[in-house]
N, C-alpha and C positions, 0 to 999 in steps of 0.2 A: 490361626494355626490350621494347617491342613488336617483333614480327618477323612478316613475312608472306612467303608464297611470291612469287617473281617471276613475275607473270602476263604474258600478251601485252600487256594494256593498260598495265601499269606499265612494261614494257620499251619500249613506244612512247613513254612520257613520260620516260624516263631522262634525256634531255638537258635537261629542264626542271627537274629536281630539284636543290636546292642541295648536298646532301651525302647520299650513299647508300653503304652497305656492302653489296656483293653477295657473299654467301657461296656459293661453288660447291661442290656435293657431291652426295650421293645419300642417300635415306632409309635405305638399308641400311648406311650407313657409321657405325660406332660412334663414331669421332672427330668426325664431323659432328654426330651427336646430342649428344655431350658438349659441343661448342662452342656449340650452340644452347641448351643448358641453362645454360651460363655466361652467355651473353648475356641470357637470360631473367631471370636474377637480378641483372643489373647495372643500377644506377640511375645513369645518366650525370650528370656535373656539368652545371650550368646552361649553360655555354658550348658543350656538345655536344648540346643539346636539339633541334637541327634535324636530327640524324642519323636517317636511316631505315635499317632493316636488312631486307634481303630475301634469301631463300634460292633459289638456282637449282638445280633438280634436273636433272642432266646427262641423265637418261633421258626427260625430258618433252619435248613438242614445242617449247616455248619454249627449253628447254636446248639442243636440237639446232639451233635457229635461232641462238641466241646463239653457239654454237661455230662454226657455219658463217660467221657474220659477223665473228668475232674469231679469226683464224687463230692468234694467240698461245696460244689455249687448248690447242692440240695439244702444247704443251710443259709442261703441268701434269702433274707427277709425283706429287703428294700432295694429297689432299683431307682436310679442307676447305681451299679456296683462297679467299683474301679479296681483293677488289678494291674500293678506295675511290674513288668517283667524286665529283668536285666540279664542279658546274655542267655535268654531262654528260660530263666528261673523266676518264679514269682517272688518278689522281694518285699512287697507291701500290698495291702488291700484295705478298702474302706467303702462304706456306703455313702451315697449322696453326691452332690455336685458342689465341691468347694475348691476354688482356685487356690486359696491359702493352704489347704490340706495337700493339694498336689505339689505346690511349690515346696512345702516343708519336706515332703517325701523326696523330691528331686534333689534338694540341697544336701541331703544325707548321702547322695550318690556321686556328687561332684568332687 
């Protein structure tokens, strides 16, 4: 599955995207790197083909902006932390890297 960094441009368009998984983490996080590898090897079923996956680096300028604009991020205790957005609204969130958890969340939206 294709994955991209969450850029300022994409962040500005988040509300217009139909289905986005934002993976919050840091490049130095081993669990984050492992989760990215799992996602990289995943070939989603047809009904999930509209899903976009972006990674938010907490240390980047866009990461700092995201955290400032989303106060709930101060309660994140574990990374990677996943937030599923549907039509610009967060609809699910969970810590860790679990493909089964992601699929379960997606199945509720199809």
